[in-house]
N, CA, C and O of each residue as an XYZ file, in Angstrom:
392
protein
N     -15.250      4.544     -4.770
C     -14.616      4.658     -6.084
C     -13.116      4.913     -5.952
O     -12.657      5.538     -4.996
N     -12.378      4.422     -6.915
C     -10.922      4.620     -6.917
C     -10.594      6.065     -7.239
O     -11.198      6.687     -8.113
N      -9.632      6.569     -6.518
C      -9.109      7.903     -6.811
C      -7.645      7.748     -7.187
O      -6.807      7.419     -6.347
N      -7.345      7.988     -8.458
C      -5.979      7.864     -8.944
C      -5.168      9.057     -8.476
O      -5.632     10.196     -8.535
N      -3.955      8.794     -8.009
C      -3.085      9.870     -7.549
C      -2.536     10.641     -8.747
O      -2.364     10.084     -9.831
N      -2.264     11.922     -8.540
C      -1.703     12.756     -9.613
C      -0.343     12.204    -10.046
O       0.003     12.254    -11.226
N       0.419     11.681     -9.096
C       1.723     11.064     -9.389
C       1.879      9.867     -8.454
O       1.423      9.922     -7.312
N       2.513      8.789     -8.913
C       2.715      7.630     -8.036
C       3.499      8.021     -6.780
O       4.406      8.851     -6.836
N       3.136      7.410     -5.648
C       3.795      7.681     -4.373
C       4.694      6.489     -4.035
O       4.210      5.360     -3.950
N       5.995      6.725     -3.841
C       6.903      5.598     -3.575
C       6.678      4.974     -2.200
O       6.520      5.672     -1.198
N       6.667      3.666     -2.179
C       6.509      2.881     -0.955
C       7.535      1.759     -0.961
O       8.137      1.461     -1.992
N       7.725      1.150      0.182
C       8.441     -0.124      0.190
C       7.533     -1.156      0.850
O       6.756     -0.835      1.749
N       7.643     -2.381      0.395
C       6.794     -3.478      0.836
C       7.689     -4.617      1.303
O       8.677     -4.957      0.651
N       7.329     -5.198      2.439
C       7.988     -6.418      2.900
C       6.890     -7.458      3.089
O       5.881     -7.199      3.744
N       7.098     -8.635      2.510
C       6.140     -9.729      2.665
C       6.337    -10.333      4.049
O       7.463    -10.509      4.514
N       5.208    -10.649      4.700
C       5.236    -11.231      6.030
C       5.077    -12.751      5.937
O       4.451    -13.274      5.015
N       5.653    -13.431      6.907
C       5.427    -14.867      7.058
C       4.960    -15.052      8.497
O       5.762    -15.002      9.429
N       3.668    -15.263      8.672
C       3.107    -15.231     10.018
C       3.224    -13.811     10.538
O       2.763    -12.870      9.892
N       3.836    -13.651     11.698
C       4.027    -12.315     12.281
C       5.445    -11.794     12.039
O       5.818    -10.742     12.560
N       6.233    -12.525     11.251
C       7.633    -12.162     11.022
C       7.824    -11.618      9.606
O       7.108    -11.995      8.679
N       8.807    -10.722      9.459
C       9.174    -10.235      8.129
C       9.869    -11.365      7.387
O      10.671    -12.096      7.969
N       9.561    -11.507      6.098
C      10.089    -12.642      5.336
C      10.823    -12.185      4.090
O      10.623    -12.752      3.016
N      11.662    -11.183      4.210
C      12.418    -10.771      3.040
C      12.875     -9.331      3.137
O      12.704     -8.662      4.156
N      13.451     -8.883      2.060
C      13.964     -7.521      1.967
C      12.862     -6.572      1.511
O      11.904     -7.001      0.868
N      12.988     -5.286      1.837
C      12.022     -4.307      1.324
C      12.037     -4.267     -0.202
O      13.099     -4.259     -0.823
N      10.859     -4.244     -0.789
C      10.713     -4.192     -2.242
C      10.148     -2.827     -2.618
O       9.181     -2.376     -2.005
N      10.730     -2.163     -3.609
C      10.172     -0.872     -4.015
C       8.850     -1.047     -4.745
O       8.715     -1.913     -5.609
N       7.883     -0.221     -4.391
C       6.570     -0.230     -5.017
C       6.075      1.205     -5.119
O       6.683      2.126     -4.575
N       4.977      1.377     -5.816
C       4.365      2.697     -5.925
C       2.871      2.596     -5.675
O       2.195      1.700     -6.182
N       2.371      3.534     -4.881
C       0.944      3.671     -4.661
C       0.389      4.488     -5.815
O       0.879      5.584     -6.090
N      -0.640      3.961     -6.504
C      -1.185      4.670     -7.672
C      -2.635      5.098     -7.506
O      -3.089      6.005     -8.204
N      -3.389      4.452     -6.578
C      -4.792      4.829     -6.389
C      -5.243      4.416     -4.990
O      -4.686      3.504     -4.377
N      -6.273      5.118     -4.503
C      -6.799      4.888     -3.159
C      -8.321      4.819     -3.235
O      -8.946      5.583     -3.972
N      -8.912      3.907     -2.475
C     -10.373      3.840     -2.306
C     -10.639      3.411     -0.873
O     -10.395      2.259     -0.513
N     -11.136      4.327     -0.054
C     -11.385      4.044      1.359
C     -10.138      3.453      2.004
O      -9.118      4.134      2.115
N     -10.208      2.187      2.432
C      -9.073      1.561      3.108
C      -8.388      0.525      2.223
O      -7.785     -0.428      2.716
N      -8.489      0.725      0.916
C      -7.859     -0.168     -0.054
C      -6.943      0.658     -0.944
O      -7.273      1.779     -1.330
N      -5.787      0.087     -1.263
C      -4.805      0.772     -2.099
C      -4.544     -0.041     -3.353
O      -4.627     -1.269     -3.336
N      -4.228      0.653     -4.447
C      -3.681     -0.010     -5.636
C      -2.197      0.311     -5.646
O      -1.800      1.477     -5.626
N      -1.374     -0.746     -5.678
C       0.066     -0.553     -5.731
C       0.638     -1.281     -6.941
O       0.094     -2.287     -7.398
N       1.738     -0.754     -7.445
C       2.466     -1.361     -8.555
C       3.813     -1.799     -8.005
O       4.542     -0.993     -7.426
N       4.148     -3.075     -8.183
C       5.423     -3.633     -7.733
C       6.011     -4.457     -8.865
O       5.300     -5.176     -9.566
N       7.310     -4.342     -9.029
C       7.949     -5.216    -10.014
C       8.041     -6.637     -9.491
O       7.934     -7.595    -10.256
N       8.240     -6.773     -8.182
C       8.328     -8.103     -7.584
C       6.927     -8.698     -7.471
O       5.972     -7.968     -7.205
N       6.787     -9.995     -7.664
C       5.466    -10.614     -7.568
C       4.992    -10.701     -6.117
O       5.771    -11.008     -5.215
N       3.720    -10.429     -5.908
C       3.081    -10.605     -4.607
C       1.975    -11.636     -4.780
O       1.288    -11.659     -5.802
N       1.811    -12.475     -3.788
C       0.789    -13.526     -3.872
C      -0.536    -13.043     -3.296
O      -0.569    -12.259     -2.348
N      -1.619    -13.522     -3.882
C      -2.959    -13.240     -3.373
C      -3.041    -13.688     -1.911
O      -2.593    -14.780     -1.561
N      -3.610    -12.846     -1.078
C      -3.806    -13.051      0.356
C      -2.515    -12.979      1.171
O      -2.511    -13.321      2.353
N      -1.422    -12.539      0.549
C      -0.182    -12.349      1.302
C      -0.353    -11.196      2.281
O      -0.962    -10.177      1.958
N       0.189    -11.369      3.476
C       0.243    -10.280      4.441
C       1.514     -9.489      4.154
O       2.585    -10.068      3.969
N       1.390     -8.167      4.118
C       2.534     -7.328      3.793
C       2.648     -6.172      4.786
O       1.686     -5.795      5.453
N       3.854     -5.632      4.855
C       4.115     -4.431      5.648
C       4.520     -3.334      4.670
O       5.435     -3.515      3.866
N       3.837     -2.200      4.743
C       4.132     -1.052      3.879
C       4.814      0.031      4.696
O       4.465      0.254      5.855
N       5.778      0.698      4.099
C       6.335      1.882      4.743
C       6.487      2.964      3.686
O       6.607      2.685      2.493
N       6.480      4.207      4.156
C       6.609      5.340      3.248
C       5.334      6.137      3.085
O       5.316      7.128      2.355
N       4.266      5.727      3.750
C       2.988      6.422      3.604
C       2.754      7.395      4.748
O       2.514      8.579      4.515
N       2.820      6.911      5.972
C       2.684      7.766      7.153
C       4.067      7.863      7.796
O       4.752      6.854      7.964
N       4.460      9.045      8.144
C       5.814      9.304      8.627
C       6.215      8.360      9.773
O       5.549      8.286     10.806
N       7.316      7.648      9.554
C       7.897      6.754     10.557
C       6.934      5.682     11.067
O       7.109      5.163     12.170
N       5.936      5.357     10.283
C       4.974      4.325     10.690
C       4.987      3.191      9.682
O       5.117      3.414      8.478
N       4.853      1.984     10.181
C       4.647      0.852      9.277
C       3.156      0.551      9.260
O       2.451      0.756     10.248
N       2.705      0.073      8.144
C       1.293     -0.188      7.932
C       1.173     -1.635      7.475
O       1.966     -2.103      6.658
N       0.194     -2.328      7.998
C      -0.009     -3.717      7.611
C      -1.214     -3.827      6.681
O      -2.213     -3.125      6.841
N      -1.092     -4.720      5.712
C      -2.145     -4.877      4.713
C      -2.140     -6.312      4.206
O      -1.220     -7.085      4.475
N      -3.193     -6.647      3.465
C      -3.315     -7.975      2.842
C      -3.589     -7.770      1.360
O      -4.403     -6.927      0.981
N      -2.904     -8.547      0.523
C      -3.127     -8.495     -0.920
C      -4.483     -9.156     -1.197
O      -4.670    -10.343     -0.929
N      -5.426     -8.371     -1.737
C      -6.782     -8.895     -1.956
C      -7.104     -9.119     -3.427
O      -8.100     -9.768     -3.749
N      -6.269     -8.587     -4.331
C      -6.479     -8.827     -5.766
C      -5.139     -8.703     -6.483
O      -4.336     -7.817     -6.190
N      -4.923     -9.602     -7.420
C      -3.726     -9.582     -8.254
C      -4.198     -9.335     -9.677
O      -4.817    -10.204    -10.292
N      -3.907     -8.153    -10.199
C      -4.314     -7.792    -11.555
C      -3.084     -7.800    -12.464
O      -1.965     -7.998    -11.991
N      -3.287     -7.588    -13.751
C      -2.184     -7.640    -14.710
C      -1.131     -6.570    -14.423
O       0.064     -6.831    -14.561
N      -1.561     -5.367    -14.025
C      -0.585     -4.286    -13.864
C      -0.587     -3.643    -12.478
O       0.084     -2.631    -12.273
N      -1.329     -4.212    -11.521
C      -1.296     -3.677    -10.157
C      -1.840     -4.717     -9.179
O      -2.409     -5.737     -9.569
N      -1.645     -4.422     -7.909
C      -2.196     -5.231     -6.825
C      -3.149     -4.362     -6.025
O      -2.918     -3.163     -5.868
N      -4.219     -4.958     -5.519
C      -5.085     -4.278     -4.559
C      -4.724     -4.816     -3.189
O      -4.630     -6.027     -2.991
N      -4.523     -3.909     -2.242
C      -4.208     -4.314     -0.883
C      -5.172     -3.627      0.082
O      -5.422     -2.426     -0.020
N      -5.705     -4.405      1.016
C      -6.612     -3.874      2.034
C      -5.803     -3.583      3.289
O      -5.073     -4.444      3.782
N      -5.935     -2.377      3.795
C      -5.220     -1.996      5.007
C      -5.810     -2.739      6.196
O      -7.027     -2.769      6.377
N      -4.943     -3.336      7.006
C      -5.409     -4.073      8.179
C      -5.015     -3.378      9.470
O      -5.412     -3.816     10.550
N      -4.248     -2.313      9.381
C      -3.915     -1.516     10.566
C      -4.176     -0.066     10.212
O      -3.542      0.480      9.309
N      -5.101      0.557     10.912
C      -5.457      1.944     10.626
C      -5.168      2.813     11.836
O      -5.362      2.390     12.976
N      -4.705      4.020     11.585
C      -4.493      4.995     12.646
C      -4.959      6.350     12.127
O      -5.129      6.535     10.922
N      -5.161      7.278     13.023
C      -5.549      8.626     12.598
C      -4.486      9.228     11.689
O      -4.803      9.923     10.724
N      -3.212      8.954     12.006
C      -2.120      9.485     11.190
C      -2.175      8.920      9.764
O      -1.987      9.652      8.792
N      -2.430      7.627      9.651
C      -2.525      6.996      8.334
C      -3.723      7.543      7.564
O      -3.606      7.863      6.381
N      -4.863      7.650      8.220
C      -6.050      8.174      7.541
C      -5.813      9.615      7.084
O      -6.276     10.012      6.014
N      -5.097     10.390      7.889
C      -4.750     11.752      7.494
C      -3.830     11.767      6.281
O      -4.016     12.573      5.370
N      -2.834     10.878      6.266
C      -1.916     10.796      5.129
C      -2.660     10.408      3.858
O      -2.386     10.954      2.789
N      -3.599      9.468      3.964
C      -4.383      9.050      2.792
C      -5.251     10.190      2.281
O      -5.367     10.386      1.071
N      -5.861     10.941      3.187
C      -6.712     12.053      2.731
C      -5.880     13.141      2.072
O      -6.345     13.791      1.136
N      -4.648     13.351      2.549
C      -3.763     14.334      1.898
C      -3.414     13.880      0.479
O      -3.393     14.691     -0.446
N      -3.141     12.588      0.311
C      -2.786     12.066     -1.014
C      -3.958     12.187     -1.980
O      -3.755     12.361     -3.182
N      -5.180     12.098     -1.467
C      -6.365     12.142     -2.335
C      -6.745     13.557     -2.756
O      -7.569     13.731     -3.654
N      -6.155     14.576     -2.119
C      -6.491     15.956     -2.511
C      -5.975     16.214     -3.911
O      -4.873     15.784     -4.253
N      -6.751     16.910     -4.726
C      -6.284     17.207     -6.086
C      -5.081     18.136     -6.068
O      -4.977     19.024     -5.221
N      -4.186     17.923     -7.002
C      -3.009     18.781     -7.133
C      -3.437     20.173     -7.600
O      -4.333     20.308     -8.433
N      -2.791     21.198     -7.059
C      -3.132     22.576     -7.457
C      -2.360     22.986     -8.684
O      -2.515     24.109     -9.164
């Protein structure tokens, strides 16, 4: 099930072309998490099945993901690179605010 964050978490996204970065970082916000899938909001358009690089979630780490759904007001992205540090960061974000 989706767990909506208490407040959006700022991220930057770069669209990949093959294994290369294909553009400038785009500001986005993480709004919900479910297992290894994220809901992000971006003003810039992302294409379905685009490979992307996310930064801003795990300290000094880049994360790779694929856009798996394009909705009217958000994108669903499946994480394709997982680490203990990333999983720890996601679990911290999912904790309820005190």
